[in-house]
C-alpha positions in Angstrom: -47.0 33.2 -50.7 -49.7 34.8 -53.3 -50.0 37.2 -50.8 -46.9 38.1 -50.6 -46.3 38.2 -54.7 -49.6 40.8 -54.1 -48.2 42.8 -51.8 -45.1 43.3 -53.1 -46.4 43.8 -56.5 -49.1 46.2 -55.5 -46.3 48.9 -53.8 -44.3 48.6 -57.0 -47.3 49.7 -59.6 -49.1 52.6 -60.7 -52.3 50.6 -61.0 -52.3 48.2 -58.4 -56.1 47.4 -59.6 -54.7 45.5 -62.0 -51.9 43.0 -60.6 -53.5 39.6 -60.7 -51.9 36.3 -59.0 -52.8 33.4 -59.8 -51.8 30.7 -58.0 -51.8 26.4 -59.0 -51.0 23.7 -57.7 -49.1 21.3 -59.7 -49.1 17.1 -59.4 -45.4 17.1 -57.7 -46.7 19.8 -55.3 -44.5 22.6 -56.6 -46.6 26.1 -56.4 -47.1 27.7 -59.8 -47.4 31.8 -59.1 -48.3 34.3 -62.5 -48.2 37.4 -61.7 -49.9 39.9 -64.5 -50.0 43.6 -64.1 -50.9 46.1 -66.4 -48.8 46.9 -69.6 -48.0 50.0 -68.2 -46.2 49.0 -65.3 -44.5 45.7 -66.7 -41.2 47.8 -66.8 -41.1 48.4 -62.8 -42.2 44.6 -61.5 -39.3 43.5 -64.1 -36.6 46.1 -63.8 -33.5 47.1 -65.3 -31.6 43.4 -66.2 -34.9 41.6 -64.1 -33.1 42.7 -61.0 -36.6 43.6 -59.1 -37.9 40.4 -60.7 -35.3 38.0 -59.8 -35.6 40.1 -56.2 -39.1 38.9 -56.4 -38.6 35.3 -56.8 -35.5 35.2 -54.3 -37.7 36.9 -52.1 -40.7 34.0 -52.3 -38.6 31.3 -52.8 -36.6 31.9 -48.8 -40.3 32.3 -47.7 -41.3 28.8 -49.1 -38.0 27.4 -48.2 -39.3 28.1 -44.1 -43.0 26.2 -45.1 -40.7 23.7 -47.0 -42.3 24.7 -50.2 -41.4 24.5 -53.7 -42.4 27.7 -55.7 -42.3 29.6 -59.2 -43.2 33.0 -59.9 -43.7 33.9 -63.2 -44.3 37.4 -64.8 -47.0 37.5 -67.3 -47.6 39.7 -69.8 
């Protein structure tokens, strides 16, 4: 999942070298993915009214469901 988020985020931003995805596994087995991008690229990752962020979370959720996992994506400033 981490790689999926990283590839999608890098394709959206102008500074792909500043994309960082951190993966943390919780006690209940769910996975937390924290996405950090350059402050200049924050708007590109979130999109108008959060549409791109929502689409990113939907794609990850579908991929996680296929692997029988629960994944949460947070976009960190």
